[in-house]
C-alpha positions in Angstrom: -2.0 -6.7 17.6 0.1 -4.0 19.3 1.7 -1.6 17.2 4.7 0.5 18.7 6.7 2.8 16.3 10.2 1.4 15.7 9.2 -2.0 16.5 8.7 -4.8 14.1 5.6 -6.9 14.4 4.8 -10.4 12.9 2.3 -12.8 11.9 3.0 -16.5 12.3 1.4 -19.1 9.7 0.1 -18.9 6.2 -0.1 -15.2 4.8 -2.9 -14.4 2.3 -4.2 -11.2 1.1 -7.5 -10.1 2.6 -7.3 -12.9 5.1 -4.4 -13.3 7.3 -1.0 -11.5 7.7 -0.1 -7.5 7.6 -2.1 -5.5 5.2 -0.5 -2.2 4.0 -1.3 0.3 1.3 0.3 2.2 -1.6 -2.7 4.7 -1.4 -3.0 6.2 2.0 -5.2 8.9 0.7 -8.2 6.7 1.1 -7.3 6.7 4.8 -7.5 10.5 5.3 -8.8 11.4 8.4 -7.3 8.2 10.2 -4.1 8.2 11.6 -1.5 7.0 8.8 2.1 5.8 9.2 4.9 5.2 6.9 5.8 1.6 7.4 8.6 -0.7 6.0 8.5 -4.6 5.2 11.2 -6.9 4.5 8.8 -8.7 2.0 5.6 -8.5 0.1 3.9 -11.9 -0.1 1.0 -11.0 -2.2 -0.5 -7.4 -3.8 -3.3 -6.2 -5.2 -4.1 -3.1 -6.7 -4.1 -0.6 -3.9 -2.7 -2.7 -1.1 -0.3 -5.7 -0.2 -0.1 -8.1 2.6 3.2 -9.2 4.4 4.5 -11.4 7.5 6.1 -8.6 9.2 6.3 -4.7 9.0 7.9 -1.7 11.0 5.8 1.7 11.4 8.5 4.5 11.0 6.5 7.2 12.1 3.1 9.0 11.5 2.7 11.0 8.3 1.3 14.5 8.8 -1.8 16.0 6.9 0.5 18.1 4.7 2.7 15.0 4.0 -0.6 12.9 2.9 -1.6 16.0 0.7 1.8 16.1 -0.9 1.7 12.4 -1.5 -1.6 12.6 -3.4 -0.5 15.6 -5.2 2.7 13.7 -6.3 0.9 10.6 -7.1 -1.7 11.5 -9.4 0.3 11.9 -12.4 1.8 8.5 -11.9 -1.6 6.9 -11.2 -3.1 8.7 -14.3 -0.1 7.4 -16.6 -0.7 3.8 -15.2 -4.4 3.9 -15.9 -3.9 5.1 -19.5 -1.1 2.4 -20.0 -3.3 -0.4 -18.5 -6.2 0.8 -20.8 -4.1 0.7 -23.8 -2.6 -2.8 -23.0 -6.2 -4.3 -22.3 -7.3 -2.8 -25.6 -4.3 -4.5 -27.5 -4.9 -7.9 -25.5 -8.9 -7.8 -26.9 -7.8 -7.1 -30.5 -5.2 -10.0 -30.3 
């Protein structure tokens, strides 16, 4: 697949997470050291913990290392709150 900033790319056929489609992530920190781009998609087909798959996406621009660092810093409290809430919900489920 050939990517060009500002140009939408698309995949035909069945879209399935980890198999076929355009895969994007909510957590770009794991890709630090690689080129990371801000992207947009009109629709998410399937979602997992840290990634999702879509039929089409557009790269908007490359993120700078300082933008990635700021994202990681801003995302950390939300990630911690999510993990605590998930643990509490699981514990409540186990007790029920």
